[in-house]
N, CA, C and O of each residue as an XYZ file, in Angstrom:
480
protein
N     -36.937   -134.105     44.828
C     -36.753   -133.168     44.233
C     -37.792   -131.870     44.804
O     -38.967   -131.810     45.165
N     -36.272   -130.551     44.620
C     -36.661   -129.343     45.204
C     -37.123   -128.542     44.383
O     -36.436   -128.563     43.362
N     -38.313   -127.537     44.299
C     -38.660   -126.543     43.662
C     -38.803   -125.121     44.667
O     -39.296   -124.934     45.779
N     -38.223   -124.385     43.836
C     -38.000   -122.719     44.282
C     -39.964   -122.511     43.015
O     -40.202   -122.910     41.875
N     -40.711   -121.857     43.871
C     -42.265   -121.622     42.954
C     -42.285   -119.696     43.365
O     -42.283   -119.283     44.525
N     -42.294   -119.177     42.667
C     -42.329   -117.682     42.951
C     -43.132   -116.879     42.577
O     -43.221   -117.146     41.378
N     -43.957   -115.859     42.824
C     -45.102   -115.319     42.739
C     -45.333   -113.921     43.127
O     -44.588   -113.379     43.943
N     -46.419   -113.247     42.537
C     -46.384   -111.655     43.123
C     -45.756   -110.554     41.654
O     -45.799   -109.332     41.800
N     -45.356   -111.005     40.678
C     -44.759   -109.803     40.258
C     -46.122   -109.349     38.948
O     -47.272   -109.568     39.329
N     -45.998   -108.917     37.899
C     -47.149   -107.552     37.889
C     -46.352   -106.305     36.919
O     -45.208   -105.889     36.735
N     -47.841   -106.001     36.417
C     -47.675   -104.137     35.831
C     -47.732   -103.207     37.311
O     -48.575   -103.625     38.104
N     -47.024   -102.138     37.714
C     -47.535   -101.364     38.598
C     -46.697   -100.032     38.215
O     -45.635    -99.961     37.596
N     -47.536    -98.937     38.800
C     -47.062    -97.810     38.238
C     -45.443    -96.728     39.353
O     -45.096    -96.674     40.533
N     -44.932    -96.052     37.930
C     -44.051    -95.571     39.026
C     -44.404    -94.991     40.510
O     -45.233    -94.136     40.822
N     -43.644    -95.622     41.193
C     -43.831    -95.316     42.767
C     -44.993    -95.940     43.713
O     -45.491    -95.414     44.708
N     -45.370    -97.538     42.987
C     -45.930    -97.770     43.150
C     -45.588    -99.095     43.872
O     -44.440    -98.827     44.228
N     -45.866   -100.565     44.401
C     -45.389   -101.247     45.358
C     -45.931   -102.316     44.659
O     -46.738   -102.288     43.730
N     -45.276   -103.487     45.335
C     -45.364   -105.049     44.626
C     -44.364   -105.707     45.664
O     -43.219   -105.310     45.879
N     -45.162   -107.064     46.430
C     -44.465   -107.935     46.784
C     -44.207   -109.173     46.375
O     -45.222   -109.864     46.293
N     -43.154   -109.731     46.071
C     -42.748   -110.904     45.905
C     -42.511   -112.240     46.775
O     -41.780   -112.248     47.766
N     -43.124   -113.238     46.354
C     -43.060   -114.528     47.613
C     -41.798   -115.601     46.681
O     -41.588   -115.657     45.469
N     -41.553   -115.880     47.106
C     -40.993   -117.351     46.417
C     -41.027   -118.733     47.930
O     -40.667   -118.665     49.105
N     -41.614   -119.790     47.136
C     -41.889   -120.819     48.282
C     -41.278   -122.685     47.536
O     -41.559   -123.399     46.574
N     -40.206   -122.729     48.910
C     -39.629   -123.976     48.561
C     -40.367   -125.246     48.652
O     -41.158   -125.227     49.595
N     -40.368   -126.207     48.066
C     -41.340   -126.867     48.417
C     -40.375   -128.335     48.240
O     -39.751   -128.283     47.181
N     -40.139   -129.478     48.937
C     -39.517   -131.010     48.412
C     -38.971   -131.565     49.611
O     -39.385   -131.309     50.741
N     -37.831   -132.493     49.270
C     -36.547   -133.039     50.177
C     -36.265   -131.947     50.977
O     -36.089   -131.200     50.015
N     -36.041   -131.098     52.093
C     -35.878   -129.858     52.390
C     -34.845   -130.707     53.917
O     -35.074   -131.803     54.428
N     -34.171   -130.093     54.141
C     -33.770   -130.495     56.116
C     -33.551   -129.403     56.363
O     -33.935   -129.243     57.521
N     -32.906   -127.931     55.747
C     -33.356   -126.577     56.063
C     -32.468   -125.726     54.847
O     -31.800   -126.281     53.974
N     -32.630   -124.279     55.014
C     -32.146   -123.505     54.235
C     -31.392   -122.325     54.608
O     -31.814   -121.482     55.400
N     -29.840   -122.263     53.803
C     -29.317   -121.601     54.232
C     -29.522   -120.034     53.835
O     -30.546   -119.477     54.229
N     -28.355   -119.154     52.888
C     -29.220   -118.219     52.350
C     -30.077   -118.180     51.802
O     -30.347   -119.310     51.397
N     -31.104   -117.120     51.351
C     -31.968   -117.013     50.212
C     -32.073   -115.506     49.365
O     -32.462   -114.549     50.034
N     -31.805   -115.320     48.210
C     -31.789   -114.604     47.603
C     -32.644   -114.205     46.818
O     -33.296   -115.127     46.328
N     -33.110   -112.518     46.258
C     -33.246   -112.056     44.652
C     -32.666   -111.668     43.830
O     -31.809   -111.050     44.461
N     -32.428   -111.525     42.796
C     -31.867   -111.777     41.998
C     -32.925   -110.867     40.581
O     -34.152   -110.963     40.549
N     -32.308   -110.248     39.798
C     -33.127   -109.507     38.760
C     -32.212   -109.483     37.463
O     -30.996   -109.296     37.506
N     -33.009   -109.715     36.202
C     -32.364   -109.542     34.786
C     -33.332   -108.864     33.645
O     -34.207   -109.501     33.060
N     -32.985   -107.186     33.371
C     -33.692   -106.383     32.452
C     -32.968   -107.032     30.988
O     -31.991   -107.749     30.774
N     -33.680   -106.576     30.396
C     -33.734   -107.013     28.936
C     -32.185   -106.497     28.397
O     -31.927   -105.294     28.405
N     -31.335   -107.349     28.002
C     -30.196   -106.651     27.684
C     -29.317   -106.459     28.316
O     -28.226   -106.062     27.905
N     -29.782   -106.838     30.091
C     -28.340   -107.251     30.638
C     -28.283   -107.781     31.587
O     -29.369   -108.197     31.992
N     -26.932   -108.100     32.552
C     -26.613   -109.090     33.410
C     -27.936   -109.463     34.189
O     -29.019   -108.878     34.233
N     -27.485   -110.659     34.807
C     -28.553   -110.629     36.031
C     -27.510   -110.307     37.117
O     -26.352   -110.700     37.254
N     -28.223   -109.529     37.799
C     -27.316   -109.335     39.484
C     -28.678   -108.693     40.832
O     -29.723   -108.043     40.806
N     -27.836   -109.362     41.833
C     -27.490   -109.947     43.030
C     -28.484   -108.318     43.244
O     -27.924   -107.261     42.951
N     -30.060   -108.313     43.806
C     -30.505   -107.489     44.636
C     -30.470   -107.270     46.064
O     -30.169   -106.248     46.680
N     -30.965   -108.828     46.642
C     -31.334   -108.784     48.587
C     -30.711   -110.328     48.664
O     -30.569   -111.297     47.918
N     -30.444   -109.958     49.977
C     -29.934   -111.738     50.448
C     -29.920   -111.673     51.558
O     -29.571   -110.673     52.185
N     -30.362   -112.911     52.124
C     -30.704   -112.721     53.508
C     -30.423   -114.339     54.160
O     -30.573   -115.283     53.384
N     -30.029   -114.600     55.541
C     -28.817   -115.389     55.743
C     -29.954   -116.381     56.889
O     -30.983   -115.832     57.285
N     -29.714   -117.440     57.208
C     -30.603   -118.385     58.029
C     -30.549   -117.561     59.663
O     -30.988   -118.158     60.646
N     -29.979   -116.187     59.778
C     -30.575   -116.158     60.526
C     -31.095   -114.489     60.567
O     -31.879   -114.037     61.402
N     -30.765   -114.092     59.997
C     -31.820   -112.754     59.195
C     -31.166   -112.083     58.907
O     -31.863   -111.075     58.786
N     -29.890   -111.743     58.585
C     -28.916   -111.480     58.414
C     -29.267   -110.403     56.835
O     -29.567   -111.226     55.970
N     -29.335   -108.816     56.151
C     -29.773   -109.135     54.807
C     -28.926   -107.725     54.471
O     -28.884   -106.612     54.995
N     -28.357   -108.277     53.470
C     -27.735   -106.978     52.273
C     -28.516   -106.707     51.071
O     -29.369   -107.442     50.575
N     -28.167   -105.692     50.709
C     -28.971   -104.943     49.632
C     -28.278   -104.394     48.419
O     -27.570   -103.441     48.745
N     -28.242   -104.599     47.425
C     -27.296   -103.910     46.242
C     -28.297   -102.243     46.345
O     -29.468   -101.933     46.567
N     -26.937   -101.486     46.016
C     -27.528    -99.908     46.156
C     -28.229    -99.574     45.712
O     -28.614    -98.646     46.423
N     -28.931    -99.642     44.753
C     -29.894    -99.482     43.742
C     -31.385    -99.253     44.448
O     -32.236    -98.384     44.258
N     -31.346   -100.236     45.216
C     -32.620   -100.534     46.189
C     -32.664   -100.500     47.642
O     -33.629   -100.701     48.379
N     -31.223   -100.158     47.990
C     -31.704    -99.734     49.488
C     -32.815    -98.867     49.794
O     -32.991    -97.823     49.167
N     -33.506    -99.212     50.642
C     -34.430    -97.919     51.086
C     -35.404    -98.182     50.898
O     -36.400    -97.977     51.592
N     -35.229    -99.095     49.143
C     -36.708    -98.721     48.931
C     -37.058   -100.291     48.770
O     -38.199   -100.538     48.379
N     -35.983   -101.638     49.097
C     -36.978   -102.856     49.085
C     -36.431   -103.597     50.433
O     -35.314   -103.334     50.880
N     -37.212   -104.442     50.980
C     -36.920   -104.988     51.869
C     -37.365   -107.100     52.090
O     -38.421   -107.695     52.306
N     -35.952   -107.559     51.888
C     -36.367   -108.782     51.488
C     -36.384   -109.802     53.282
O     -35.774   -109.523     54.314
N     -37.181   -110.783     53.039
C     -37.622   -111.180     54.768
C     -37.876   -112.541     54.058
O     -37.945   -112.742     52.846
N     -38.044   -113.740     55.433
C     -38.075   -114.985     54.792
C     -38.605   -115.912     56.232
O     -37.875   -115.941     57.223
N     -39.648   -116.486     56.213
C     -40.417   -117.150     57.496
C     -39.883   -118.616     56.901
O     -40.082   -119.212     55.842
N     -39.006   -118.938     58.257
C     -38.257   -120.384     58.337
C     -39.266   -121.491     58.039
O     -39.071   -122.468     57.317
N     -40.581   -121.121     58.838
C     -41.803   -122.246     59.456
C     -42.286   -122.660     57.478
O     -42.737   -123.709     57.018
N     -41.990   -121.537     56.864
C     -42.804   -121.800     55.261
C     -41.669   -122.272     54.301
O     -42.099   -123.119     53.519
N     -40.211   -121.950     54.106
C     -39.469   -121.830     53.443
C     -40.070   -120.978     52.401
O     -40.494   -121.286     51.287
N     -40.042   -120.393     52.711
C     -40.403   -119.066     52.038
C     -39.735   -117.773     52.049
O     -39.541   -117.441     53.218
N     -39.204   -116.704     51.022
C     -38.411   -115.625     50.850
C     -39.430   -114.353     50.323
O     -40.115   -114.461     49.306
N     -39.417   -113.355     51.027
C     -40.337   -112.532     50.558
C     -39.672   -111.264     49.816
O     -38.531   -110.925     50.132
N     -40.210   -110.743     49.078
C     -39.070   -109.221     48.108
C     -40.580   -108.373     48.237
O     -41.547   -108.444     47.478
N     -40.356   -107.300     49.862
C     -41.212   -106.164     49.807
C     -40.557   -104.644     48.735
O     -39.608   -103.968     49.134
N     -41.171   -104.399     47.605
C     -39.809   -103.996     47.132
C     -41.571   -102.313     46.581
O     -42.746   -102.379     46.218
N     -40.733   -101.373     46.837
C     -42.326    -99.973     47.331
C     -40.688    -98.736     46.339
O     -39.498    -98.686     46.029
N     -42.210    -97.943     46.318
C     -41.732    -96.657     45.386
C     -40.728    -97.149     44.142
O     -39.605    -96.679     43.958
N     -41.087    -97.746     43.671
C     -40.586    -98.347     42.310
C     -40.539    -97.672     41.507
O     -41.323    -96.724     41.525
N     -39.708    -97.799     40.529
C     -39.095    -97.244     39.214
C     -39.023    -98.174     38.330
O     -39.062    -99.377     38.591
N     -38.868    -97.475     36.746
C     -39.130    -97.696     35.785
C     -37.665    -98.752     35.652
O     -37.523    -99.732     34.921
N     -37.147    -98.434     36.170
C     -35.505    -98.714     36.013
C     -35.438   -100.381     36.860
O     -34.746   -101.342     36.525
N     -36.077   -100.315     37.629
C     -36.419   -101.694     38.536
C     -37.338   -103.010     37.727
O     -37.764   -104.013     38.300
N     -37.485   -102.704     36.363
C     -38.167   -103.429     35.282
C     -37.374   -104.744     35.207
O     -36.176   -104.608     34.957
N     -37.856   -106.044     35.388
C     -37.142   -107.028     34.891
C     -37.483   -108.815     34.965
O     -38.654   -109.057     34.671
N     -37.268   -109.132     35.053
C     -37.698   -110.649     35.533
C     -36.498   -111.235     37.063
O     -35.316   -111.522     37.256
N     -37.905   -111.125     37.878
C     -37.085   -111.604     39.281
C     -36.864   -113.348     39.332
O     -37.449   -114.294     38.804
N     -35.659   -113.200     40.290
C     -35.021   -115.009     40.156
C     -35.472   -114.812     41.776
O     -35.613   -113.704     42.293
N     -35.681   -116.173     42.518
C     -35.486   -116.520     44.215
C     -34.443   -117.349     43.639
O     -34.450   -117.940     42.560
N     -33.179   -117.276     44.896
C     -32.418   -118.761     44.702
C     -32.105   -118.967     46.478
O     -32.312   -118.158     47.382
N     -31.820   -119.668     46.511
C     -31.465   -120.308     47.916
C     -30.699   -121.710     48.224
O     -31.174   -122.658     47.600
N     -29.772   -121.967     48.940
C     -29.358   -122.858     49.336
C     -29.456   -124.043     50.270
O     -29.106   -124.209     51.438
N     -30.038   -124.800     49.388
C     -30.628   -125.906     50.373
C     -30.252   -127.190     50.652
O     -30.054   -128.015     49.760
N     -30.110   -127.483     52.092
C     -29.370   -128.422     52.179
C     -30.706   -129.808     51.998
O     -31.851   -130.008     52.404
N     -29.816   -130.416     51.249
C     -30.879   -131.825     50.464
C     -30.665   -132.844     52.032
O     -31.409   -133.169     52.959
N     -29.466   -133.043     51.728
C     -28.803   -134.123     52.110
C     -28.007   -133.929     53.818
O     -27.479   -132.817     53.808
N     -27.747   -134.683     55.327
C     -26.922   -134.062     55.917
C     -25.795   -133.513     55.336
O     -25.444   -132.336     55.422
N     -25.309   -134.294     54.814
C     -23.935   -133.218     54.169
C     -23.361   -132.851     52.627
O     -22.321   -132.988     51.984
N     -24.761   -132.275     52.446
C     -25.189   -131.880     51.008
C     -26.046   -130.751     51.038
O     -27.102   -130.612     51.655
N     -25.335   -129.811     50.142
C     -26.119   -128.424     50.166
C     -26.590   -128.573     48.632
O     -25.902   -129.451     48.111
N     -27.618   -127.970     47.625
C     -27.267   -127.517     46.892
C     -28.548   -126.021     46.524
O     -29.708   -125.806     46.876
N     -27.864   -125.514     45.937
C     -28.367   -124.289     45.120
C     -29.268   -124.493     43.855
O     -29.043   -125.183     42.861
N     -30.355   -123.701     44.161
C     -31.881   -123.875     43.372
C     -32.212   -122.273     43.113
O     -31.940   -121.261     43.759
N     -32.937   -122.507     41.852
C     -33.417   -121.029     40.830
C     -34.889   -121.448     41.034
O     -35.447   -122.534     40.876
N     -35.388   -120.113     41.477
C     -36.918   -120.334     40.511
C     -36.866   -120.076     39.194
O     -35.864   -119.725     38.571
N     -38.269   -120.304     38.647
C     -38.771   -119.835     37.203
C     -38.486   -118.165     36.680
O     -38.028   -117.824     35.589
N     -38.783   -117.542     37.476
C     -39.026   -115.864     37.178
C     -39.601   -115.477     37.577
O     -39.475   -115.922     38.718
N     -40.807   -114.425     37.592
C     -41.440   -113.695     37.945
C     -41.143   -112.224     37.395
O     -40.153   -111.594     37.767
N     -42.358   -111.569     36.199
C     -41.704   -110.394     35.613
C     -42.385   -109.134     36.423
O     -43.456   -109.382     36.976
N     -41.947   -108.037     36.519
C     -42.044   -107.237     37.018
C     -42.149   -105.898     36.372
O     -41.057   -105.346     36.503
N     -42.883   -105.233     35.813
C     -42.968   -104.357     35.150
C     -43.239   -102.935     35.203
O     -44.451   -102.729     35.141
N     -42.697   -102.112     35.276
C     -42.540   -100.973     35.941
C     -43.286    -99.542     34.589
O     -42.688    -99.053     33.630
N     -44.231    -99.356     34.906
C     -44.582    -98.335     33.510
C     -45.883    -96.925     33.887
O     -47.014    -97.379     34.061
N     -45.838    -96.349     33.931
C     -47.164    -95.675     33.587
C     -48.085    -95.461     32.419
O     -49.125    -94.819     32.562
């Protein structure tokens, strides 16, 4: 059984910072891409940032220059450093990972989500 557990969400004022973490545990051989998504009330879930196993990253235009995704492969953990937060960043943030659980089997797993609220 594989689990993704997120942490680090909370309430922050506009212009503030938060760092989200997502740790994968269980029977893991290795992890390919790891992503952060978010879903605001009444909106569809959107991809925020992605990082592959080699460390290459991509970001949504709305967060470029403010958010940084990184990973620690030894800890099976992905991070999202969020700076200069705006009220529009308010959402539930989910991590997602493509995990090899058997030699010939890769599955996609989701975390439970962590709430980020940006408000004064």
